[in-house]
C-alpha angles and dihedrals in degrees: 000000000000115000090185089073090064138277144193119260120200128194098198115188137176097272104010141032131203122196130192132193107221117201128214091273093057096254127132106241100170135015145166138191128204142162096260098117120158093273090056096053113092119239109283091010103110095098089057092045090053091048089055090058092054090048089058101038106025141265099301136133113273127227108192129193137175131036091347084084095050127102087264094049136076100289123351115248106198118236120258115222127245132290087061132162136163093292092057092047092051091049090051097051112128121216110218090174131348089271102034119071131174125208114224125239124238128248131199124201121175146091089045091300136109124196141166139197135188122189099005091079091066091054092047097051090039092055090051094046092049093048092244091128131024119258090249115048148111115254127196112201109190121205141110085311108028116217127209106196128187109211115198125176089353093302133103101258098178141332144191130212123217117191094218098131093048092048091052091049091050091051090048094050107030112020138085086257094058096104091052095047099060116116129036128310114233130196091247131132093281090054092048091049090053091046091053090053092048091048095051106032136054097206098096096139092054094041092053090059089049089061089072096036093056091052092048092051095045094249095121134020117253093232091066096054098086095051093042094051091046090051091048093054095042092046089054089047091054091047090054091059105031100036106168094345093105115170095032113143113246129187110217111205128184142057113355094235089060101035091056091057094049091044090054092051091046091053088054086055091054095256127133102223125197115211119217130185109245093206091059090050093047092053091048089051098050092046091053091047092048090051089060096048 
């Protein structure tokens, strides 16, 4: 099997999947995204789900990353331990079939903590390999579970996960704030005000209730609540990682609608963030991995 002739790369998450057809020059020439994440594939249905991808993008070898390799995915690809770079990921690749390979996730154990990631590691090593980030840096990777990754010598040295995105979604869907949190958060003044509070105070549970109370009592407009609450949570997230290290440069990697929010909060913390498209980094990562196979 010759990966240099082209292949299909898939970033397969919990609720969504995105697939790319990579040509023989390493460029993405066709792609699609849908809602068929691992939780939306019926038991025993992954072979059919993979066949659907080939029907749409062609009969090519598949290189799969993300939650597809978890214990709830197609076939489990065991985690490789930090420090982990592209060599460790290549060594840990699992062959489901001769033409279907899964990239492992990365695990961190140390300092009394344990943490795991699946999917972000491809973006991180890809960004390093493509020269998009320096070999020594701090990367913030926003998402449902935000990752703060320390990259050292081009490898993932350690990382920490903060469940900020999931908490916001739970508040939006199942809390007393749900009606106020519909719509999209924007990096406006309400967001920045919330971020400043989250950065400087440790009363987030109480302040979240105040979001509703201020609207009820006419102390704040309802249309600011979503951005303020988002800023509050993200500001607290940034405080967890940066602490007193204000001004530290952070690379924010991911989807633009999320990186702009974290970048705004980081600027409130005195940092000078650099935003980077996660899709570009993912493609760089899968191409480098395929070159080693």
